[in-house]
Each structure stands twice: as structure tokens, then as C-alpha cells.
N, C-alpha and C positions, 0 to 999 in steps of 0.2 A: 356958368362955371366952367372954366377951361381946365383942361387936364393935360400936363405936359408928359411927352414920353420919357423925358429924364427922371420923373417921379417913379420911384420904385415901390409905392405903397400898393396894398392889395387893391384898393379902388382903382388905381391908374392900371394896374395889370388886368383887372376885370374889364375896364372901359376899353383897351385896346385888343381884347382877345374875344370878347363876347360877339354874338352875331347880332349886330344892331337892326338887320332888316327883319330878322326873326322876331325881335322883341317889339319892334312898331307895328308888325302884321298881327301879333297877339293882342297888342294894346288896342289896336283897331277893332278886333273881335270882341274885346271885353266892353269897349264903348258902345258897340253896336248892341251888345246884350242889354246894356242899361236903356238905351233908347227903345228897343223892342220890349223890354219889360214893362217900359212906363205905358206902352200901347196895350199890352195884353193883360196885365195883372189888376188894374183897378176894378173891372167888371167882375172878375172872379172874387176879389177881396170883398166888395160889397155883398155879393151873393153869399158868401160865407160868413157875413157879419162883422167883418173887420173894418178898420178904417180904410178910406179910399186907397191910400198909397201904402198900405201896410207891407205888402209883398215887394214893392219896388225899393222901399227903405232897406228892407232885408237884403235885397239883391245888391243894392249900393254897398252896404257894409261888408257883405261877403266878398264883392268884388275888389273892393280896396284891400281887404285882408289877403285875399287870394294873390293880388299883385305883389304885395310886400313878401309873401312867402315865396313865391316864384323867384323874384330877384335875390332873396337870401339865399336860396338854394343853388342859385346859378353861380354863386361864389366858390362852391365846392370843387375838389378835385375829383376826378373819376373814382379813385379808391374810397375817397369819403362818401361819395355818391353810392357806391355799393353797400358801405357800412351802414349809412342812414337806411337804404332800403332794406337791409337784413333786420335793423331794430324795428323799422315800420312794419314789416311782414310778421315778425313775431308778435308785435302788439296787436295787429289786426286779426290774426289768427285766434289770439286769446279773446279779443272782442267778439268775434264771431261765435266762439263757444258760449261766451256770456250772454250774446243775444238769444241762443237757443234755450238758455237756462232761466234767463230773468228778463224778459222784455214783454211788452203788450202785442198781441196780435191785431194788426191793422190791415184791412182788407184781405184777410186770410193769410197773412205772412208775418213772420218774425224777422224784421230787418233793421229795426231802428233802436238805438239806446238813447236814453234821455241823460244829457250831460249839461249841467248849468242851465237848464230851462231850454236847451236846444236839442233837436233830434240830430243824431248822428248815425250815419250809415257806413258801418266799418267796411263793408265789401267794396265801396267806392275807392277807399285809401289802399285796400289790398291790391288792387289791380296794378298800379304803377309798380309798386314794391315787387310784386310777384314777377312782372316783367323783367326788370333790372337783375334780379337773382336768377331767373331762368336763362337770361341771356349769358351770365357769368357761368353757370353750370354748363351750358351747351357749349360755351367757349373752352372750359376746362375738359370736357369729354373729347375733343378734337386735339387740344394740346397735351394732354396727359391721359393716355389710354389706361394707365394703371389706376386712376382715380375713379371710383364709382360715381361719377358726376351724373350720368344718364339715369341711373336707378333713382338717385335722390330727387333728381328733376321730376320723374314720374311719380314718385311717392308724395312730392310736395303738391303736384298738381292734383292727384287724388285727394288729398286731405283738403285742399281748398275748394275743390269741385264738390266734394261730399258735404262740407259746411254750407255751401251755397245752396245746394239742392235741398238740404234739410229745413231751409228757412220758409218756404222754398223761393228761390231765385233762379229760375231755369235760363231766363235771358242773359244774365251776367255769366252764368256757367257756360253756356253755349259761345258767349263772346271770348271768354278765357281759353276754351278749347280751341277756337278758331286762331286766335292770336298765338297761341303755344304751338300749334300745327305749322303756321306759316313761319314762325321763328326756327323751328326744327328744320325745315326746308332750306331757310336761309343759312343755317349753320353748317350745311353740307353734310348732315348725318345720313346713315344709311336709309334708302328709300323704302325698305321694309317696315322701318319703324314708323314711318310717316302713313304706311298703308294701314297699320295696326291702330294708330291714333285716329285715322279718319274712320275706320270701322267702329272704334269705340265711341267717336262722337255721334254717328249715325244711330247706333244702338241706343245711346243716351237719350237722343231727341225722340226716338220711337217709345222708349221707356217713359219718358215724361209725359208724352201725349196719353200713354194708356193709364198712367197713375194719376196725374194731377188733372182734376176737372177743369180748373181755369185754364190750364195750358191747351186742354182739348177745345174748350169753348173759344179761346182765341183764335186757334187755327181753323175751327170750323167757320166761324165768323169771317175770317179772311177768304176762305174758299168760297163761301157762299155770300160774298160782300154785296152783291146785287140785291139780294133779298132783304137786306138788312138797312132800310132807308134811315132809321133813326140812330144807327151806331155812331160812334165818334169817328170812326174811319170814313163812314159815309159823308158825315158833316165836313171833315176835314178836306176830302176831295171836292165838295161842293165850293169850298172857300177859295179854290183855284179857279173854278169857272166864274165865281162871282168877282174876284179880283182883277181877272184880265191880265193884261201886260203891266199896267202901271197902278194898279190898286184903286181902291175907294177913297183913299186918303187916311193919313193919320187919325186913329180915333173913330174912324167912321165905319168900321166893321160891325156886323151884328151878329155873325154866326158864332162868334167867341163867347156870347152871353150863354149859349146852350153847351158850351164845353165845361166840365168841372176840372179839366186838365189844361185849360188854354194857356196857362202860364208856365207849364212845364213840359209835359210829353208832347203837346200839340201846338206849341208856340210857332212852329214853322208855317202852320196853316194860318195862323193870325197874320204872319208877315205876307203870306200869298194875297189874303184878302185886302189888307190895308196898304201895302207897298207894291203888290203885283208880282208877276213871274220874274221880272228883270231883277227886282231885289233878292228874290229867291236864288236866282242864278249867280248873282253877285255874292251872296253870303256863301253859297256852295264853292264857289270859286276861291273865296278867302280861305275857307277849310282846306280845299285841295293846295293852294300856295303854300300853306304851312307844312303841310305833309310833304310836298314835294321839295321844299326847301331843307327840311330835316334830313330827307332821304339823300338828297345830293351831298349834304355835309357828311352823312354816314360813308360815302363812297371814299372820302380822304381819310377816313379814321384808320390807322394802321393795326390797332389792336382789335382782334375778332370780338371779344366780350363787350367792349364798348360799341363797337360798330353794330353789333347785334342789339345791344340795348337801345340805340338811337333808333334803329329800324322798328324795334318792338314798340317803343313808346309812340312813334309817329303813327304806325299802323293802328295802335290801340285808339288814339285820339281820333283819327280818321274814320274807322270802322263805326265807332260809336256815333260820330255824327252821320254817317252813311246810313245806319240803321234807323236812326231817328227820323231822318228826312224820307227814308224808304217807306217807313210806316205811315207817315203822314201824306204821302202820295198814292197809298194802297198797294205798293210793290211787296210789302212785307207784312205779317200779322204783328199786332201790338205786343211789344216787349216791355214797355215801361222805362225805357232808357231816355236818358235826357239828352238835349242838344247842348254840347260843350259851351260854356259861358253865356249861352242865349236863355236856356231855361232857368227858371226860378228854382233855387235849391242850394243850400249853404254847404251840405257834404260834397256834391256834385261839383261846385265852384272850387272848393278848396282842394279837392282830390286832383282835379284837372290842373290846378296851379302847380300842385306838387309834382305832377308828372311833366309839365312843360318846364318847372324849374331845374329837375334833374336833365331834361333834354337840353337845355341852354348850357347846364354845366359841361355835358359831354360833347356839345358841339362848339366849345370854345377852341380858338386857334392857340396852339402852342409852339415855342421855337423849336423844341427837341421831341417830337411826337414819341420817339422810341424810349424815352425815359422820363416823361413828365409824370409819372406815378411817384417818381422817387424826388419830388421837387424840393421837399425840406432837406433830404440827404445831399442833393446835388448843390443846393445854396450853401450848405455847411462845409462842402469839401475845399473851396478856395481859402477859407479861413483856416481850417485845419492845416492844410499844406504849408500856409505862411507860418503857422505857429511851429509846426515841425522844422521848416527851414531855419526859423530862428534859434531854435534850439540846437540845430545841428551845425551852426557856423563855428568855425575854430575860435577859440578865445585868445 
């Protein structure tokens, strides 16, 4: 299919303004996730009593759906991205309350809702929506000092963080606090506020360690990892030594049979054993390329709120990947975070697709960056002026 520049349809406009390199890189990452899921998930499916390709088929369906969602969202204008994020954030906050009131306890936590036979984790969808709205609030705090944007942002962060802690989901809470703090600094707001946020974050981590036994256990196991030969992290680190540089070959890994989370939290270790350290470095490089490409695009963005939203979404995407890989190589305690598009998980795949769809929409090139949020108004002006001129002609 060929698209002409003379074509003024929305499809043509999208095609000539969207970042093709970024789409291709994301598509390669999605395809890699399918290939790696095919290697890691069958052993877990058989062990859990499902059909051999049960998790792979689910991964395929959610990846296809996620790609469609991402492309659909990339058609939005920046103003529509913010409206969508606001609606999504309100919906996910309501869902997080619902989770606490009416949901099953799984592994000691209330995080999932059952919708149409599928388990949905609302916190995954709250993250990209929160980042976009936070970027707008921080942007307004600098542009309009009379608007109480900063207090609203702090209140919103406290509400979301409180709902996540009550599940409890300390890992996601720390991630959101970290991203919010980085965005605060990037927005150029007073450093004193950054110090307060940092102190609250440290106090929150210490409080979580003292309050939640599972958090204390994970941190203790991380500190004393050498004494836990049978822990998942110890097995994950062993997979890197077993795989070497080029791996044992697709499907030849054995350590994954001892992983209950080989297809989710520890799939990076399966990659290390079967495809080797070279593949791990290549995968990490692909994540890094997507993040850097987005951050470079943010530099060209003239509007602070949009620029900050691009940076926040890119940092969220990259940090989640970095945390997952850090856990697998023993540099961080277990957090339960998935590797974007690589780990099996419907909520994670769809939520990351939403985040990257908004990212693609915000990074699209526009002819008049200073006024592109008034696209519909600007497109209507020539017609209105022609009509006015016609009515004003002498008869």
C-alpha cells in the first residue's frame, strides 16, 4: 500500500508524522517476546497442568491486541492523549478501590480483578495514565503559579501510592515514586520539594520493610543471597553461568523447569541459559534504544507538559525493564515486575501497549508545534475566512 503526501486523510497524516523507527523497534521487541515465550512457557504450562502452549497462545493473543491498541492510540493528538489518560486514571483508581473491597487474595495480596474470565491488574494501567497527568500538572505548576497544580499532583500521588500499599504492592509504589521524583526534577521545580519527596520515599521503603513480612523476606534474601542456594534468584544467576556467551540452544534449558515464574518475572534468565549473554545484551540494547529514541524526540518537543510526558513514559518503560533484569542478575531484590512485552501477562502487555501508544502519539512530528493542539480549530479557520469574505463582498 502506497500513501501519497497529497492525501489529506487521517491515515496519511499519521503515516507521515509518526516515528517509523520507533514503531519498528517496538514491533521487534514484541516479536522477540513471542519467540522467547515459546521457549520459556511450555515447561511451566505442563508443570501447572495446562496444555503445552497455553501461555504462549495467551501471549500471542494479548500481543496482537496490544499492538492494535498501541497503533490506535498513536492517532490521538496531545490534548486527546491527556483526556484519555485522565479517564483511564479515574477508572483505574476506582478499580483499585474495588480490588481492595472485592477480590481474591493471591500470594498474600489483592491485586487482580476477574473480568470476563481474565485476571486484570488495574495498577498496571494506572502507571501510564498517572505519568501523563503528572506531566501536565508539573507543566502547569511552572506555567501558571496561581494554579494549585503541585498540591494536586502530590495529593494524586499519595492517593495512588496509598491504594497500592494497601494491596500491598510495594514494588509498583516505589517505581511510581521514583518516576514521579525524576519527573519533578526534569520539570525544573524547586529542589527543596525534591528533597522532601526523596525523604518520603526512603521513609516509605523503611516502613514497608518493617511492616510487610514478604518485603522484609525479599530484602533479607537479597542481602544473604549466597546462603540461599535454592532461591529463585540463585537459580536465575546460575542460568547465566550455564548459558555462557551463546547459550545452550532454544528449548535446551533445564533450570527453567525449577522456576515457577520462568515465563514471567524470571524469563530473562531463560534467555540467558538458552540464548546466551549475547542475546541478553542485545535485548537490553533494544530496550535502551527505544528509551533513548523517545528521549531524543522529547528534546524537540516545544511544550513542557508534552515533553515531560514523553520523558516520563520512556523512563517508566526503561526503569521497569531495568528492574526486572536487575533482579535476574542479582543486583536488586525480587519485586514481581515483568519484563515489558517479554514476560507472559495480559495486563502487563496491554498496559505497556497503552503507554507506548501514548508515547507514539506525543512524539509525532507536526508542521506547527506551537499550535498543534488546536488542529481542528486551525483547519476550520480557512473555511470560515472564505465564508466571511464571500458574505462581505459588495453586491
